[in-house]
TIBALUM-536641 format. One line per field, with one value per residue (C-alpha): x, y, z; residue number from 1; residue in three letters. Coordinates in steps of 0.2 Angstrom, whole numbers, plus 5000, padded with zeros to 4 digits. Example, Ala and Ser with C-alpha at 12.3 -4.5 7.8 and 13.67 -1.06 7.14 Angstrom:
2
x	[5062;5068] .
y	[4978;4995] .
z	[5039;5036] .
pami	[1;2] .
kolza	[ALA;SER] .
This chain:
492
x	[4915;4901;4908;4891;4892;4911;4906;4890;4887;4906;4899;4897;4895;4895;4898;4903;4904;4897;4893;4889;4907;4915;4932;4945;4957;4955;4971;4977;4994;4995;5008;4997;4986;4981;4968;4950;4958;4946;4959;4955;4965;4968;4978;4990;5001;5015;5009;4993;4984;4976;4992;4995;4977;4985;4996;4983;4973;4988;4990;4972;4962;4943;4938;4943;4936;4943;4939;4927;4938;4954;4952;4941;4932;4924;4930;4940;4933;4926;4930;4931;4935;4922;4926;4916;4916;4918;4916;4932;4943;4951;4934;4929;4942;4940;4921;4928;4936;4924;4911;4924;4928;4910;4912;4924;4922;4902;4904;4919;4917;4930;4937;4947;4959;4967;4978;4995;5000;4997;4990;5000;5001;4982;4978;4988;4985;4967;4971;4981;4968;4951;4964;4968;4951;4947;4942;4948;4956;4963;4977;4980;4995;5010;5020;5012;4995;4991;4976;4973;4991;4997;5010;5009;5023;5016;5018;5010;5001;4984;4986;4979;4958;4964;4975;4964;4951;4959;4968;4949;4942;4956;4950;4933;4939;4950;4935;4939;4927;4935;4949;4957;4966;4976;4968;4981;4977;4982;4973;4958;4964;4966;4949;4959;4944;4930;4918;4922;4909;4917;4910;4921;4932;4944;4953;4968;4974;4980;4997;5011;5014;5012;5012;5023;5007;4995;5003;4991;4988;4969;4969;4978;4963;4950;4958;4956;4938;4933;4935;4922;4910;4910;4905;4886;4873;4877;4894;4901;4914;4927;4934;4948;4942;4958;4964;4957;4953;4941;4925;4929;4931;4914;4906;4895;4898;4883;4889;4888;4898;4907;4921;4935;4949;4963;4960;4940;4921;4920;4911;4924;4939;4958;4967;4988;4989;5008;5021;5038;5049;5041;5023;5007;4992;4978;4960;4950;4928;4932;4941;4961;4971;4989;4997;5016;5013;5024;5018;5004;5001;4999;4988;4977;4980;4976;4960;4956;4958;4946;4934;4932;4932;4915;4908;4908;4901;4915;4913;4923;4931;4936;4944;4955;4962;4966;4972;4985;4994;4997;5013;5019;5019;5038;5047;5038;5046;5054;5070;5088;5097;5117;5131;5135;5115;5112;5096;5092;5075;5071;5054;5046;5044;5046;5037;5036;5022;5027;5044;5038;5027;5043;5054;5041;5037;5056;5059;5045;5048;5069;5070;5090;5096;5105;5094;5104;5093;5096;5086;5086;5072;5066;5071;5058;5046;5038;5053;5045;5045;5063;5068;5052;5063;5078;5067;5056;5074;5084;5067;5071;5087;5104;5113;5108;5114;5108;5109;5101;5085;5076;5088;5080;5085;5091;5108;5109;5121;5105;5092;5104;5105;5088;5085;5103;5091;5078;5091;5094;5112;5109;5103;5117;5130;5124;5122;5133;5129;5133;5128;5131;5117;5127;5141;5130;5122;5139;5147;5127;5130;5148;5150;5133;5138;5131;5114;5109;5094;5099;5083;5084;5070;5064;5066;5058;5050;5059;5076;5081;5088;5081;5097;5092;5081;5091;5083;5098;5096;5097;5091;5093;5092;5107;5119;5111;5118;5135;5140;5134;5144;5160;5156;5157;5172;5179;5182;5198] .
y	[4943;4956;4975;4982;4972;4977;4997;4994;5010;5016;5034;5033;5050;5043;5028;5024;5006;4990;4988;4970;4963;4950;4955;4945;4956;4973;4983;5002;4998;4999;4988;4975;4974;4959;4955;4957;4968;4984;4997;5010;5026;5034;5052;5047;5060;5055;5047;5049;5034;5045;5046;5028;5026;5023;5011;5001;5000;4994;4978;4974;4984;4978;4995;5009;5019;5037;5052;5065;5081;5072;5065;5061;5048;5059;5060;5040;5027;5016;5001;4985;4997;5001;5018;5024;5041;5041;5054;5050;5036;5032;5028;5018;5007;5001;4999;4992;4980;4973;4970;4962;4949;4947;4958;4947;4960;4956;4937;4941;4949;4963;4972;4988;5000;5016;5027;5033;5020;5000;4997;4982;4975;4975;4967;4953;4951;4949;4936;4928;4928;4920;4905;4903;4901;4888;4902;4904;4921;4932;4947;4964;4971;4983;4965;4953;4950;4931;4919;4906;4901;4907;4920;4933;4949;4967;4985;4995;4997;4998;4991;4996;4990;4978;4970;4971;4962;4948;4943;4944;4934;4921;4923;4918;4903;4897;4898;4912;4920;4935;4948;4960;4974;4991;5007;5019;5037;5038;5022;5030;5049;5037;5028;5011;5006;5013;4997;4988;4981;4985;4975;4982;5000;5002;5020;5018;5035;5050;5059;5068;5059;5060;5078;5075;5069;5077;5094;5099;5089;5095;5085;5071;5068;5072;5056;5045;5051;5049;5030;5030;5045;5029;5016;5008;5009;4991;4992;4996;5010;5004;5018;5023;5039;5040;5049;5068;5064;5049;5059;5069;5053;5047;5064;5059;5043;5031;5016;5009;5016;5006;5016;5009;5016;5012;5028;5032;5026;5016;5003;4992;4996;4991;4994;4987;4977;4972;4973;4967;4960;4947;4954;4962;4958;4966;4969;4971;4974;4965;4950;4948;4943;4941;4946;4942;4961;4974;4994;5003;5006;4991;4988;4999;4988;4974;4984;4986;4969;4964;4978;4971;4955;4958;4971;4954;4943;4933;4927;4936;4923;4912;4930;4932;4915;4916;4935;4927;4915;4928;4935;4952;4955;4956;4971;4977;4978;4964;4957;4951;4948;4948;4948;4958;4955;4967;4968;4976;4978;4981;4994;5000;5018;5030;5043;5056;5047;5030;5033;5041;5026;5015;5025;5029;5009;5005;5018;5011;4994;4998;5013;5009;5002;5016;5018;5019;5026;5024;5031;5038;5047;5040;5052;5058;5059;5070;5083;5092;5076;5076;5087;5083;5064;5071;5080;5064;5054;5067;5066;5048;5040;5041;5044;5045;5038;5049;5037;5033;5024;5024;5041;5034;5051;5061;5065;5055;5069;5081;5071;5069;5087;5091;5079;5090;5105;5097;5095;5105;5107;5096;5084;5086;5082;5064;5062;5056;5057;5038;5038;5022;5012;4994;5003;5016;4998;4989;5005;5005;4987;4987;5001;4999;4996;4981;4977;4991;4993;4997;5004;5002;5012;5015;4996;4984;4970;4979;4968;4981;4997;5011;5019;5030;5021;5004;4992;4983;4968;4975;4964;4970;4955;4950;4962;4961;4944;4946;4959;4949;4933;4948;4951;4934;4929;4911;4901;4895] .
z	[4871;4862;4862;4867;4882;4889;4888;4898;4910;4907;4902;4884;4873;4856;4844;4826;4819;4826;4846;4842;4838;4848;4859;4861;4874;4881;4886;4888;4880;4862;4863;4870;4856;4846;4830;4839;4855;4862;4865;4878;4875;4892;4895;4909;4918;4908;4891;4882;4876;4862;4853;4850;4843;4826;4831;4841;4825;4813;4828;4824;4834;4830;4844;4852;4865;4867;4878;4871;4867;4866;4849;4835;4826;4814;4797;4803;4790;4802;4791;4803;4818;4830;4839;4855;4862;4881;4897;4905;4895;4916;4922;4906;4908;4926;4921;4906;4915;4927;4914;4903;4921;4923;4938;4949;4965;4966;4968;4984;4999;4994;5010;5004;5017;5013;5024;5024;5036;5041;5024;5020;5039;5039;5022;5025;5043;5037;5023;5035;5047;5036;5028;5047;5048;5035;5019;5005;5001;4989;4992;4982;4990;4990;4995;4984;4978;4982;4973;4988;4991;4975;4973;4959;4959;4961;4954;4964;4979;4971;4952;4937;4936;4921;4934;4949;4939;4933;4950;4955;4943;4946;4964;4957;4949;4962;4972;4986;4995;5002;4996;5006;4996;4997;4990;4988;4987;4969;4966;4968;4962;4943;4946;4947;4958;4952;4948;4962;4975;4992;5008;5020;5017;5032;5036;5045;5047;5037;5040;5027;5011;4992;4991;4976;4968;4976;4978;4994;5010;5005;4991;4999;5010;4996;4987;5002;5007;4990;4993;5006;4998;4983;4995;4991;5007;5006;5012;5031;5034;5045;5053;5065;5076;5084;5070;5067;5051;5055;5054;5039;5030;5031;5029;5013;5015;5011;5019;5038;5049;5062;5074;5081;5094;5105;5117;5120;5115;5101;5092;5095;5108;5112;5127;5129;5145;5141;5126;5121;5106;5111;5106;5117;5128;5123;5128;5113;5117;5134;5130;5132;5117;5113;5098;5090;5084;5095;5095;5100;5080;5078;5092;5081;5066;5077;5082;5063;5058;5072;5067;5048;5053;5067;5050;5039;5054;5059;5079;5092;5101;5086;5077;5095;5095;5075;5080;5093;5078;5066;5062;5058;5039;5032;5034;5048;5063;5061;5073;5071;5086;5084;5094;5108;5111;5098;5092;5073;5068;5050;5045;5032;5039;5026;5033;5048;5057;5052;5058;5075;5078;5076;5086;5101;5101;5103;5117;5128;5126;5131;5137;5145;5128;5115;5100;5084;5069;5050;5037;5021;5008;4991;4977;4965;4978;4993;4997;5009;5022;5023;5034;5045;5044;5053;5067;5071;5073;5082;5095;5100;5093;5103;5087;5070;5051;5039;5021;5004;5001;4981;4975;4958;4949;4961;4965;4984;4990;4988;4996;5009;5009;5011;5026;5036;5035;5047;5060;5076;5080;5094;5082;5069;5082;5086;5066;5052;5034;5023;5006;5003;5013;5013;5021;5032;5037;5041;5052;5061;5067;5070;5081;5090;5109;5119;5120;5107;5096;5077;5069;5047;5043;5025;5016;5025;5013;5000;4991;4980;4979;4963;4960;4943;4933;4938;4950;4959;4973;4991;5004;5022;5028;5019;5022;5042;5042;5032;5048;5061;5052;5053;5070;5079;5089;5081;5098;5104] .
pami	[1;2;3;4;5;6;7;8;9;10;11;12;13;14;15;16;17;18;19;20;21;22;23;24;25;26;27;28;29;30;31;32;33;34;35;36;37;38;39;40;41;42;43;44;45;46;47;48;49;50;51;52;53;54;55;56;57;58;59;60;61;62;63;64;65;66;67;68;69;70;71;72;73;74;75;76;77;78;79;80;81;82;83;84;85;86;87;88;89;90;91;92;93;94;95;96;97;98;99;100;101;102;103;104;105;106;107;108;109;110;111;112;113;114;115;116;117;118;119;120;121;122;123;124;125;126;127;128;129;130;131;132;133;134;135;136;137;138;139;140;141;142;143;144;145;146;147;148;149;150;151;152;153;154;155;156;157;158;159;160;161;162;163;164;165;166;167;168;169;170;171;172;173;174;175;176;177;178;179;180;181;182;183;184;185;186;187;188;189;190;191;192;193;194;195;196;197;198;199;200;201;202;203;204;205;206;207;208;209;210;211;212;213;214;215;216;217;218;219;220;221;222;223;224;225;226;227;228;229;230;231;232;233;234;235;236;237;238;239;240;241;242;243;244;245;246;247;248;249;250;251;252;253;254;255;256;257;258;259;260;261;262;263;264;265;266;267;268;269;270;271;272;273;274;275;276;277;278;279;280;281;282;283;284;285;286;287;288;289;290;291;292;293;294;295;296;297;298;299;300;301;302;303;304;305;306;307;308;309;310;311;312;313;314;315;316;317;318;319;320;321;322;323;324;325;326;327;328;329;330;331;332;333;334;335;336;337;338;339;340;341;342;343;344;345;346;347;348;349;350;351;352;353;354;355;356;357;358;359;360;361;362;363;364;365;366;367;368;369;370;371;372;373;374;375;376;377;378;379;380;381;382;383;384;385;386;387;388;389;390;391;392;393;394;395;396;397;398;399;400;401;402;403;404;405;406;407;408;409;410;411;412;413;414;415;416;417;418;419;420;421;422;423;424;425;426;427;428;429;430;431;432;433;434;435;436;437;438;439;440;441;442;443;444;445;446;447;448;449;450;451;452;453;454;455;456;457;458;459;460;461;462;463;464;465;466;467;468;469;470;471;472;473;474;475;476;477;478;479;480;481;482;483;484;485;486;487;488;489;490;491;492] .
kolza	[MET;ARG;LEU;GLU;ASP;ILE;ILE;LEU;ASN;CYS;GLY;VAL;THR;GLY;THR;LYS;GLY;ASP;LEU;GLY;ILE;GLY;ILE;THR;SER;VAL;THR;ASP;ASP;SER;ARG;LYS;VAL;THR;PRO;GLY;SER;LEU;PHE;VAL;ALA;VAL;LYS;GLY;HIS;GLY;VAL;ASP;GLY;HIS;ALA;PHE;ILE;GLY;LYS;ALA;ILE;GLU;ALA;GLY;ALA;ALA;ALA;VAL;VAL;TYR;GLU;ASP;GLY;GLU;TYR;SER;ALA;GLU;GLY;GLN;SER;ALA;GLY;PRO;VAL;THR;PHE;ILE;LYS;VAL;GLU;SER;SER;ARG;HIS;ALA;LEU;ALA;ILE;ILE;ALA;SER;ASN;TYR;TYR;ASP;ASN;PRO;SER;ARG;LYS;LEU;SER;LEU;VAL;GLY;ILE;THR;GLY;THR;ASN;GLY;LYS;THR;THR;THR;VAL;THR;LEU;LEU;TYR;HIS;LEU;PHE;MET;GLU;GLN;GLY;TYR;ASN;CYS;GLY;LEU;LEU;SER;THR;ILE;ALA;ASN;TYR;VAL;GLY;THR;ARG;ARG;PHE;GLU;THR;ALA;ASN;THR;THR;ALA;ASP;PRO;LEU;VAL;ILE;ASN;SER;LEU;MET;ALA;GLU;MET;VAL;ASP;ALA;GLY;CYS;GLU;TYR;CYS;PHE;MET;GLU;VAL;SER;SER;ILE;GLY;VAL;GLU;GLN;GLU;ARG;VAL;ALA;GLY;LEU;ASP;PHE;LYS;VAL;GLY;ILE;PHE;SER;ASN;LEU;THR;HIS;ASP;HIS;LEU;ASP;TYR;HIS;GLY;THR;PHE;ALA;GLU;TYR;LEU;ARG;CYS;LYS;LYS;LEU;PHE;PHE;ASP;ASN;LEU;SER;PRO;ALA;ALA;THR;ALA;VAL;ILE;ASN;ILE;ASP;ASP;LYS;HIS;GLY;ASP;VAL;MET;VAL;GLN;ASN;THR;ARG;ALA;LYS;VAL;GLU;THR;PHE;SER;CYS;ARG;GLY;ILE;ALA;ASP;HIS;THR;CYS;ARG;VAL;LEU;GLU;GLU;SER;PHE;GLU;GLY;MET;LEU;LEU;LYS;ILE;ASP;GLY;ARG;GLU;ALA;TRP;THR;ARG;LEU;VAL;GLY;ARG;HIS;ASN;ALA;SER;ASN;ILE;LEU;ALA;ILE;TYR;SER;ALA;ALA;MET;ALA;LEU;GLY;ALA;ASP;PRO;GLU;GLU;THR;LEU;VAL;ALA;ILE;SER;LYS;LEU;GLU;PRO;ALA;PRO;GLY;ARG;LEU;GLU;VAL;MET;ARG;GLY;PRO;ARG;ASN;ILE;SER;VAL;VAL;ILE;ASP;TYR;ALA;HIS;THR;PRO;ASP;ALA;LEU;ASP;ASN;VAL;LEU;LYS;THR;LEU;ARG;GLU;ILE;ASP;ARG;GLY;LYS;GLU;LEU;ILE;CYS;LEU;PHE;GLY;CYS;GLY;GLY;ASP;ARG;ASP;ARG;THR;LYS;ARG;PRO;GLU;MET;ALA;LYS;VAL;ALA;GLU;GLY;TYR;ALA;ASP;ARG;ILE;ILE;VAL;THR;SER;ASP;ASN;SER;ARG;THR;GLU;ARG;THR;GLU;ASP;ILE;LEU;GLY;GLU;ILE;LYS;ALA;GLY;PHE;SER;ALA;GLU;GLY;LEU;ALA;LYS;SER;ILE;PHE;ILE;PRO;ASP;ARG;LYS;GLU;ALA;ILE;ARG;VAL;ALA;ILE;MET;PHE;ALA;PRO;GLN;GLY;ALA;ILE;VAL;LEU;LEU;ALA;GLY;LYS;GLY;HIS;GLU;THR;TYR;GLN;ILE;ILE;GLY;THR;GLU;LYS;ARG;HIS;PHE;ASP;GLU;ARG;GLU;ILE;VAL;SER;GLU;VAL;PHE;LYS;GLN;MET;GLU;VAL;PRO;GLU;LYS] .
């Protein structure tokens, strides 16, 4: 592909060399440069790609994109290398990635969701909803990426622009009509979704999270809002107005706005008629529908799915029928039944609001049973939410076990100490601290009384723990099954 076509509309402020050359690949990692590559030097939070321009050229880069003020091609002998100066190399990378893969998002009905909680559940269920109705679809999520039925592992909630566009190009080649993707605040701030043509943007909610990265809640909100600011007039913004930040999200959007609510008047509404561990009976826009998902927060997620489907022109009756067949996303209120009629619930809840939603749901479903809550907090992440998690847990749980999560490079004992600071005297009296998560799970289940509900919060779909810089296998389903086997009484 010709260089001049690849750098179209990416904010070029100066060039040196031949723009008509052919490019064989695009990368922002100098280690991946091969002869004929275009290397984009991006200034990251930890590493500055401009420091590796020389290595990229040595490896055979045919062209280099660099940011104005971060590098200078003046005095450089262009030789076989073409230099392109841009206003923002991060923004340029996203536009270049779209151009290089022939702007695949324009050939798909692309739906993005942003918010603190519910992103994975919503996009995963949208993917299955449209697949159930006979459409070929793609999925970009925290759990996994899919091109049709082909699964690809994922590293971040929102991948880098080259990965996003590469996967979308594969979706186009595979005949996919829709793509559903999670859009994180960090992904928006780092312009990973710049240049993508969204047909629908969904806002779920905004609560306490990622302040380790954004610094303040106001900055976190600004990055979420920026997603809707950048939607085109041809797009539709589907907004949860039960969240107080819903109206703020669309103050400056050019997109058409459609609202949804489980509490009041909106374009699309939902009411919970019945609920149990088996699911909920809902009334959506005047029609009854059953879902296997559990919890009032999932009623909002289901309504978001329905509202997005309506924005895409789907039939209401067919959509509700398809919704009734959907299974919950992995690690979201996933129930395992064991001896003594104990129910172990595995959920990804790792923010105060998410933990509140799950515990409230478990209390509402069966108020008579003892509720045990096991949770921890991730290391090298937002520390301010740690005492908040303690306050939430003690408000609902009869017993609490505080343990490790992904401690990363922090000492687990230090994390547990910061969680402990959030408990009242009454909360501490019903809490124990067990740093080893596997042992904590064993204790929680083995000592649970007849009929108890044990919530394992924080890991959800994850099958690993990150201790230091090492990623270790850790699947809570396997651990729970092992404990259940130990509890079984041999037949006489």
